C-alpha positions as CSV (number, residue, x, y, z in Angstrom):
1,M,-87.0,114.5,-145.4
2,I,-90.7,114.9,-146.1
3,S,-92.1,112.3,-148.5
4,F,-95.6,111.4,-149.6
5,D,-97.9,111.4,-152.7
6,C,-99.8,114.0,-154.7
7,A,-103.2,112.9,-153.2
8,E,-102.0,113.9,-149.8
9,L,-100.3,117.1,-151.1
10,V,-103.6,118.2,-152.7
11,R,-105.4,117.9,-149.4
12,A,-102.6,119.7,-147.5
13,V,-102.6,122.7,-149.8
14,N,-106.2,122.7,-150.9
15,G,-105.1,122.3,-154.5
16,K,-106.1,120.5,-157.6
17,L,-104.2,117.8,-159.5
18,L,-103.5,119.5,-162.8
19,W,-102.0,116.5,-164.4
20,G,-100.1,113.4,-163.5
21,K,-101.1,110.6,-161.1
22,A,-102.4,111.1,-157.6
23,E,-100.0,108.2,-156.5
24,Q,-97.0,110.2,-157.8
25,V,-94.5,110.3,-154.8
26,F,-92.1,113.1,-154.1
27,S,-89.3,113.4,-151.5
28,G,-88.0,116.7,-150.2
29,V,-89.2,120.2,-150.9
30,T,-87.3,123.2,-152.4
31,T,-88.2,126.7,-153.6
32,D,-84.8,127.1,-155.2
33,S,-84.7,125.9,-158.8
34,R,-80.9,125.7,-158.6
35,R,-81.1,123.1,-155.8
36,V,-83.7,120.7,-157.2
37,A,-82.7,117.1,-156.6
38,E,-84.1,113.9,-158.0
39,G,-87.7,113.3,-156.8
40,N,-88.2,116.7,-155.2
41,L,-91.4,118.8,-154.9
42,F,-90.6,122.3,-156.4
43,I,-92.6,125.2,-155.2
44,P,-92.2,128.3,-157.4
45,L,-92.3,131.6,-155.7
46,A,-92.6,135.1,-157.3
47,G,-90.1,137.6,-156.0
48,E,-89.1,141.2,-156.9
49,R,-86.8,140.1,-159.7
50,F,-87.7,136.5,-160.5
51,D,-90.7,134.3,-160.8
52,G,-90.1,130.6,-160.0
53,H,-92.7,129.6,-162.5
54,D,-90.3,130.6,-165.2
55,Y,-88.0,127.7,-164.0
56,I,-90.5,124.9,-163.8
57,E,-89.4,123.3,-167.1
58,Q,-85.8,123.4,-165.9
59,C,-86.8,121.8,-162.5
60,F,-88.5,118.9,-164.2
61,S,-85.4,118.4,-166.3
62,S,-83.4,118.4,-163.1
63,G,-85.5,115.6,-161.7
64,A,-88.4,117.2,-159.9
65,A,-91.2,114.7,-159.4
66,V,-93.9,117.3,-158.6
67,C,-94.4,121.0,-159.0
68,L,-97.0,123.4,-157.5
69,T,-98.1,126.1,-159.9
70,E,-100.5,129.0,-160.1
71,R,-100.9,128.6,-163.9
72,T,-101.3,125.9,-166.5
73,I,-98.0,124.3,-167.5
74,P,-97.1,121.6,-170.1
75,Q,-97.5,118.0,-169.0
76,K,-94.4,115.9,-168.3
77,D,-94.0,112.1,-168.3
78,N,-93.5,110.5,-164.9
79,A,-94.2,113.7,-163.0
80,A,-97.2,115.6,-161.7
81,A,-98.4,119.2,-161.2
82,V,-100.7,120.6,-158.5
83,L,-102.6,123.8,-159.2
84,V,-103.0,126.3,-156.3
85,D,-104.2,129.9,-156.0
86,D,-101.1,131.1,-154.3
87,T,-97.8,129.1,-154.1
88,A,-96.5,131.1,-151.1
89,R,-99.6,130.4,-149.1
90,A,-99.4,126.7,-150.2
91,L,-95.9,126.5,-148.8
92,R,-97.1,127.8,-145.5
93,D,-100.2,125.5,-145.5
94,L,-98.0,122.5,-146.3
95,A,-95.6,123.3,-143.5
96,A,-98.5,123.8,-141.0
97,W,-100.1,120.5,-142.1
98,H,-96.7,118.7,-141.7
99,R,-96.1,120.3,-138.2
100,K,-99.4,118.8,-137.0
101,K,-98.2,115.3,-137.7
102,H,-95.3,115.7,-135.2
103,A,-96.4,115.9,-131.6
104,I,-93.1,117.3,-130.2
105,P,-92.4,120.4,-128.1
106,V,-91.6,123.4,-130.2
107,V,-89.9,126.5,-128.8
108,G,-90.7,129.7,-130.8
109,I,-88.4,132.7,-130.4
110,T,-88.8,136.3,-131.5
111,G,-87.6,139.7,-130.3
112,S,-85.8,142.8,-131.6
113,V,-82.2,141.7,-130.7
114,G,-80.6,138.4,-129.8
115,K,-83.0,136.0,-131.5
116,T,-80.4,133.9,-133.2
117,S,-78.0,133.6,-130.3
118,T,-80.9,132.8,-128.0
119,K,-82.2,130.2,-130.5
120,D,-78.7,128.6,-130.7
121,M,-78.2,128.6,-126.9
122,I,-81.6,127.0,-126.3
123,A,-80.8,124.4,-129.0
124,C,-77.5,123.7,-127.3
125,V,-79.3,123.1,-124.0
126,L,-82.1,121.0,-125.4
127,S,-79.7,118.9,-127.5
128,K,-78.4,117.5,-124.3
129,K,-81.7,115.6,-123.9
130,Y,-83.4,115.7,-127.2
131,D,-82.8,115.2,-130.9
132,V,-83.4,118.9,-131.9
133,L,-84.3,120.6,-135.2
134,K,-83.4,124.2,-135.2
135,T,-83.6,127.2,-137.6
136,Q,-80.5,127.4,-139.7
137,G,-79.0,130.7,-140.8
138,N,-81.5,133.4,-141.6
139,F,-84.4,130.9,-142.3
140,N,-86.7,132.8,-140.0
141,N,-89.1,134.4,-142.5
142,E,-92.2,133.3,-144.4
143,I,-90.1,131.2,-146.8
144,G,-87.4,129.9,-144.5
145,L,-89.5,129.0,-141.5
146,P,-91.9,126.7,-143.5
147,L,-88.9,125.0,-145.2
148,T,-87.4,124.5,-141.7
149,I,-90.6,122.9,-140.4
150,L,-90.7,120.7,-143.5
151,N,-87.4,119.2,-142.4
152,L,-89.1,117.7,-139.3
153,N,-88.9,113.9,-139.3
154,D,-89.7,111.0,-137.0
155,R,-86.3,111.2,-135.2
156,H,-86.8,114.7,-134.0
157,E,-87.9,115.1,-130.4
158,A,-88.0,118.9,-130.2
159,A,-87.6,122.0,-132.4
160,V,-86.3,125.5,-131.8
161,I,-87.7,127.9,-134.3
162,E,-86.7,131.6,-134.8
163,M,-89.4,134.0,-136.0
164,G,-88.3,137.3,-137.7
165,M,-90.5,140.0,-139.1
166,S,-90.5,143.5,-140.6
167,G,-94.2,144.3,-140.4
168,F,-97.6,143.4,-138.8
169,G,-99.0,140.0,-139.6
170,E,-95.8,138.2,-140.3
171,I,-95.3,136.6,-136.9
172,S,-98.9,135.7,-136.9
173,R,-98.5,133.6,-140.0
174,L,-95.2,132.1,-138.8
175,T,-96.6,131.1,-135.4
176,A,-99.6,129.5,-137.0
177,I,-97.2,127.2,-138.8
178,A,-94.8,126.4,-135.9
179,Q,-97.5,126.1,-133.2
180,P,-95.0,126.5,-130.3
181,Q,-95.5,125.1,-126.7
182,I,-93.1,127.7,-125.5
183,A,-92.8,131.3,-126.8
184,V,-89.7,133.3,-126.0
185,I,-89.5,137.1,-126.5
186,T,-85.9,138.5,-126.1
187,N,-86.7,142.2,-126.0
188,I,-88.6,145.1,-127.7
189,G,-86.2,147.4,-129.4
190,V,-86.5,149.7,-132.4
191,S,-85.6,147.4,-135.3
192,H,-88.1,147.8,-138.2
193,I,-89.6,150.9,-136.5
194,E,-89.8,152.5,-139.9
195,K,-92.7,150.1,-140.8
196,L,-94.2,149.6,-137.3
197,G,-94.2,153.3,-136.1
198,S,-93.3,152.9,-132.5
199,R,-92.0,150.5,-129.8
200,Q,-95.6,149.9,-128.9
201,G,-96.2,148.9,-132.5
202,I,-93.2,146.6,-132.4
203,L,-94.5,145.1,-129.2
204,K,-97.9,144.4,-130.8
205,A,-96.2,142.7,-133.7
206,K,-94.0,140.5,-131.5
207,L,-97.0,139.5,-129.4
208,E,-98.5,137.9,-132.4
209,I,-96.4,134.9,-131.4
210,F,-98.9,134.0,-128.8
211,E,-101.6,133.5,-131.4
212,G,-100.1,130.1,-132.3
213,L,-99.1,129.1,-128.7
214,K,-100.6,125.8,-127.7
215,P,-103.2,125.7,-124.9
216,G,-101.4,125.4,-121.6
217,G,-98.3,127.0,-123.3
218,L,-95.5,128.9,-121.6
219,A,-94.3,132.5,-122.2
220,V,-90.6,133.1,-121.4
221,L,-89.9,136.9,-121.3
222,N,-87.1,139.3,-120.6
223,G,-88.1,140.9,-117.3
224,D,-85.6,143.7,-117.6
225,D,-87.5,145.0,-120.7
226,P,-90.2,147.4,-119.3
227,L,-92.6,146.7,-122.2
228,L,-92.5,143.0,-121.6
229,K,-92.6,143.3,-117.8
230,G,-95.7,145.4,-118.3
231,L,-97.5,142.3,-119.6
232,E,-97.2,140.5,-116.3
233,E,-100.9,140.6,-115.4
234,S,-102.4,140.5,-118.9
235,L,-101.2,137.2,-120.4
236,E,-103.4,134.1,-120.2
237,Y,-100.5,131.8,-120.3
238,K,-98.1,130.7,-117.6
239,T,-95.3,133.3,-117.8
240,V,-91.7,133.3,-116.4
241,Y,-89.4,136.2,-116.5
242,Y,-85.6,136.3,-116.7
243,G,-83.0,139.1,-116.3
244,M,-80.6,140.9,-114.0
245,N,-83.1,142.7,-111.8
246,S,-84.2,141.1,-108.5
247,G,-87.6,139.6,-108.1
248,L,-87.7,137.8,-111.5
249,D,-88.0,134.0,-111.9
250,Y,-84.4,133.5,-113.3
251,V,-81.9,136.1,-112.2
252,A,-78.2,136.4,-113.1
253,E,-75.8,137.4,-110.3
254,G,-72.2,138.3,-110.3
255,Y,-71.8,138.5,-114.0
256,E,-68.2,139.1,-115.2
257,S,-66.4,139.6,-118.4
258,L,-63.5,137.2,-119.0
259,G,-62.2,139.0,-122.1
260,E,-61.9,136.9,-125.2
261,A,-62.4,133.8,-123.1
262,G,-66.0,134.6,-122.5
263,T,-68.4,135.6,-119.8
264,S,-69.5,134.1,-116.4
265,F,-72.4,134.6,-114.0
266,S,-74.2,132.8,-111.3
267,I,-77.9,131.9,-110.9
268,R,-79.6,130.7,-107.8
269,L,-82.3,128.0,-108.1
270,G,-83.9,127.1,-104.8
271,E,-81.1,126.9,-102.2
272,K,-78.4,126.1,-104.8
273,L,-76.1,128.6,-106.6
274,F,-74.9,127.5,-110.0
275,K,-71.9,129.0,-111.9
276,V,-72.4,129.4,-115.6
277,F,-69.7,130.0,-118.2
278,L,-70.5,131.4,-121.6
279,P,-67.7,130.9,-124.2
280,V,-68.3,134.2,-125.9
281,P,-67.5,137.8,-124.7
282,G,-70.2,140.4,-124.0
283,I,-72.4,140.8,-120.9
284,H,-75.4,141.1,-123.2
285,N,-75.1,137.4,-123.9
286,V,-76.1,136.7,-120.3
287,Y,-79.7,137.4,-121.3
288,N,-79.5,134.8,-124.1
289,A,-78.2,132.3,-121.6
290,L,-80.9,133.1,-119.1
291,A,-83.6,132.5,-121.7
292,A,-81.9,129.1,-122.4
293,I,-81.8,128.3,-118.7
294,A,-85.5,129.2,-118.3
295,V,-86.6,127.0,-121.2
296,G,-84.3,124.1,-120.0
297,I,-85.7,124.2,-116.4
298,E,-89.3,124.4,-117.6
299,M,-88.6,121.4,-119.8
300,N,-87.2,119.5,-116.8
301,I,-83.6,119.4,-117.9
302,P,-81.2,119.3,-114.9
303,M,-79.3,122.5,-114.3
304,D,-75.9,120.7,-114.5
305,T,-76.9,119.6,-118.0
306,I,-78.1,123.1,-118.9
307,V,-74.7,124.6,-117.9
308,E,-72.9,122.0,-120.0
309,G,-75.1,122.9,-123.0
310,I,-74.5,126.6,-122.7
311,G,-70.8,125.9,-122.5
312,A,-71.0,124.3,-126.0
313,F,-72.5,127.5,-127.6
314,S,-70.6,129.2,-130.5
315,P,-71.9,132.3,-132.3
316,G,-73.2,132.2,-135.9
317,N,-71.4,133.6,-138.9
318,M,-70.7,137.4,-138.7
319,R,-72.1,137.5,-135.2
320,Q,-69.3,138.8,-133.0
321,N,-66.8,136.3,-134.5
322,I,-63.3,137.1,-133.3
323,I,-60.8,136.5,-136.1
324,A,-57.0,136.6,-135.4
325,F,-55.2,137.9,-138.4
326,K,-51.5,139.0,-138.6
327,G,-51.4,140.2,-135.0
328,I,-54.7,142.0,-135.0
329,K,-58.1,140.8,-133.8
330,I,-61.2,141.5,-136.0
331,I,-64.6,141.4,-134.2
332,N,-66.7,140.5,-137.2
333,D,-70.3,141.5,-136.2
334,A,-71.4,142.5,-139.7
335,Y,-74.6,140.5,-139.8
336,N,-77.0,143.3,-138.8
337,A,-77.3,146.3,-136.5
338,S,-79.7,148.1,-134.3
339,P,-79.1,150.7,-131.5
340,Q,-79.1,147.9,-128.9
341,S,-76.8,145.6,-130.7
342,M,-74.5,148.5,-131.6
343,Q,-74.1,149.4,-128.0
344,A,-73.6,145.8,-127.0
345,A,-70.8,145.4,-129.6
346,I,-69.1,148.6,-128.5
347,N,-69.1,147.3,-125.0
348,V,-67.4,144.1,-126.2
349,L,-64.8,146.1,-128.0
350,E,-64.1,148.2,-124.9
351,E,-63.8,145.0,-122.8
352,L,-61.3,143.4,-125.2
353,C,-59.1,146.4,-126.0
354,S,-58.4,147.6,-122.4
355,K,-54.7,147.1,-122.8
356,T,-54.4,148.0,-126.5
357,R,-56.1,150.1,-129.2
358,G,-59.8,149.8,-130.2
359,I,-61.1,150.7,-133.6
360,A,-64.9,150.9,-134.1
361,V,-66.0,150.7,-137.8
362,L,-69.7,151.3,-137.9
363,G,-72.1,151.5,-140.8
364,D,-75.7,152.8,-141.1
365,M,-78.5,151.2,-139.1
366,L,-81.3,150.8,-141.7
367,E,-85.1,150.7,-141.3
368,M,-85.0,153.3,-138.5
369,G,-87.5,155.6,-140.3
370,D,-88.1,159.1,-139.0
371,M,-86.1,158.2,-135.8
372,S,-82.9,157.4,-137.8
373,E,-81.1,160.7,-137.0
374,E,-82.0,160.5,-133.3
375,L,-81.1,156.8,-132.9
376,H,-77.7,157.2,-134.7
377,Y,-76.9,160.2,-132.6
378,E,-77.7,158.2,-129.5
379,V,-75.2,155.5,-130.5
380,G,-72.6,158.3,-130.9
381,S,-73.4,159.7,-127.5
382,F,-73.0,156.2,-126.0
383,I,-69.5,156.0,-127.6
384,K,-68.2,159.2,-126.1
385,D,-67.6,157.7,-122.7
386,K,-65.9,154.5,-124.1
387,K,-62.2,153.7,-124.2
388,I,-62.0,153.6,-128.0
389,D,-59.1,155.1,-130.1
390,Y,-60.8,155.3,-133.5
391,L,-64.4,155.8,-134.6
392,I,-64.8,155.2,-138.3
393,T,-68.3,155.5,-139.8
394,I,-69.6,154.6,-143.2
395,G,-72.7,155.5,-145.2
396,N,-75.2,158.3,-144.8
397,A,-77.1,158.1,-141.5
398,S,-74.0,157.0,-139.6
399,Q,-72.7,160.6,-139.9
400,N,-75.0,161.3,-136.9
401,I,-72.9,158.8,-134.9
402,M,-69.8,160.7,-135.8
403,Q,-71.5,164.1,-135.1
404,A,-72.5,163.0,-131.6
405,A,-69.0,161.8,-130.8
406,A,-67.6,165.1,-132.1
407,D,-70.1,167.1,-130.1
408,S,-68.9,165.4,-126.9
409,G,-65.6,167.3,-127.3
410,K,-63.6,164.2,-126.3
411,K,-60.2,164.5,-128.0
412,A,-59.0,161.0,-127.3
413,I,-61.0,159.4,-130.2
414,T,-59.9,159.9,-133.7
415,L,-63.0,160.5,-135.9
416,R,-63.3,159.7,-139.6
417,H,-66.4,159.3,-141.9
418,F,-66.5,157.7,-145.3
419,N,-69.2,157.2,-147.9
420,T,-68.2,153.8,-149.1
421,N,-66.7,150.6,-147.7
422,G,-63.8,150.9,-150.1
423,E,-62.8,154.3,-148.9
424,A,-63.0,153.2,-145.3
425,L,-60.9,150.1,-146.0
426,E,-58.1,152.2,-147.5
427,Y,-58.0,154.3,-144.4
428,I,-58.2,151.3,-142.0
429,L,-55.3,149.6,-143.7
430,S,-53.2,152.8,-143.2
431,I,-53.7,152.9,-139.5
432,I,-54.0,149.3,-138.1
433,R,-51.2,148.1,-135.9
434,Q,-50.2,144.9,-134.2
435,G,-52.4,144.3,-131.2
436,D,-55.4,146.3,-132.4
437,Y,-59.0,145.1,-132.0
438,V,-61.2,146.2,-134.9
439,L,-65.0,146.0,-134.5
440,I,-66.9,145.9,-137.8
441,K,-70.7,146.3,-137.6
442,G,-73.6,147.7,-139.6
443,S,-76.9,146.7,-141.1
444,R,-77.1,143.8,-143.5
445,G,-77.7,146.1,-146.4
446,M,-74.3,147.9,-145.7
447,K,-72.4,144.7,-146.5
448,M,-69.8,145.5,-143.8
449,E,-68.2,142.0,-144.3
450,Q,-66.5,143.6,-147.2
451,I,-64.3,145.4,-144.7
452,T,-63.3,142.2,-143.0
453,E,-62.6,140.5,-146.3
454,G,-60.7,143.5,-147.6
455,I,-58.4,143.5,-144.5
456,M,-57.7,139.8,-144.8
457,N,-57.2,139.9,-148.6
458,S,-55.1,143.1,-148.8
459,G,-51.7,141.7,-148.4
460,V,-50.7,144.8,-146.5
461,M,-48.0,144.3,-143.9
462,I,-49.3,145.3,-140.4
463,P,-46.6,147.0,-138.4
């Protein structure tokens, strides 16, 4: 937990001691007034609906020792306030200042799909050798990443930091804080294309990660992604590529689905062939494991240890979690959605339901901009050749998924579209049977987890 005095804080954020003593010490940092603990530094941030400055008084009453502020505030006994021009920028400056005090290897990860799983696999691998700090949950933005970095302490020997974005400049600001030695880019898809205009725009935004890469740093890239492979001759850093195509630095061979048990593949390093087991279904997860292998090898971790680390991986909440409930299996993948992740999830459903019924419940993919209709239609076209018994779509844009499946003329899939989660849930409860696999996926704004919760809380008998 970060701990120092106001004099050092003033230097770190280029602020001014408004009142209180320069020797006032704080311990721990929060931007959430509800989570202030005794002795904390509170950093008030202005959002769309709330301004943290309105809660400064409450935070001092809850035990905050120091607050940053953009405005004059009443003085409190045994506390201090530091005046800054912009509290959000001060949070970033404080984190960057703190990062420079820790001379440890940092792995930065970005990409359109698979960031979180790749981050967790890399952390599993590095944890076999190092005490690792990693991004928790969705703390991959301009608030979450600085707070993660501020958790660095003297026991940490490495960090694995995820960087998300929705527009230009965000990763630039994040990588300036994290200052990675290794930069991993998982792929260039179409997430956030509404703001970035094209896949070339998305590539440009993702490449901002290199702005913070340390001299002599390493780039670890998905070599099966044509946009990333096209960078081969242009990057000034050492670059290694991973994927399933021959000729790359780290290549998966003989990948195989083992159903719910997981996925296996082999990788040849020098003259030796290693077998790797992933305890999660889905061939797409092989890419995440390959990135973890590349990072591990480049950080001099023995391959046997890397294999052990990958075997300890488990997916995050609402990321292809398989839930057994009253004789059915729910594939809860409701955290987010893009065309790539939709297709990957549908493949997993098909792998698992080969001997029973598969039900795909899909919500809108948001932030697709002018390409929304086309991209949803592509997902529906992908589904038409899959062994799936029911396709249930929810929302507005997802009607195009349904339309593509209908246009295929395939009669084996029962098609239903609903406007709301509640309407879809009522229908799902009327059709599910023992042995069914139910995939639930959509963008975060669609709150598709309501379907999972509705099934499990319904009390309906499943025949």
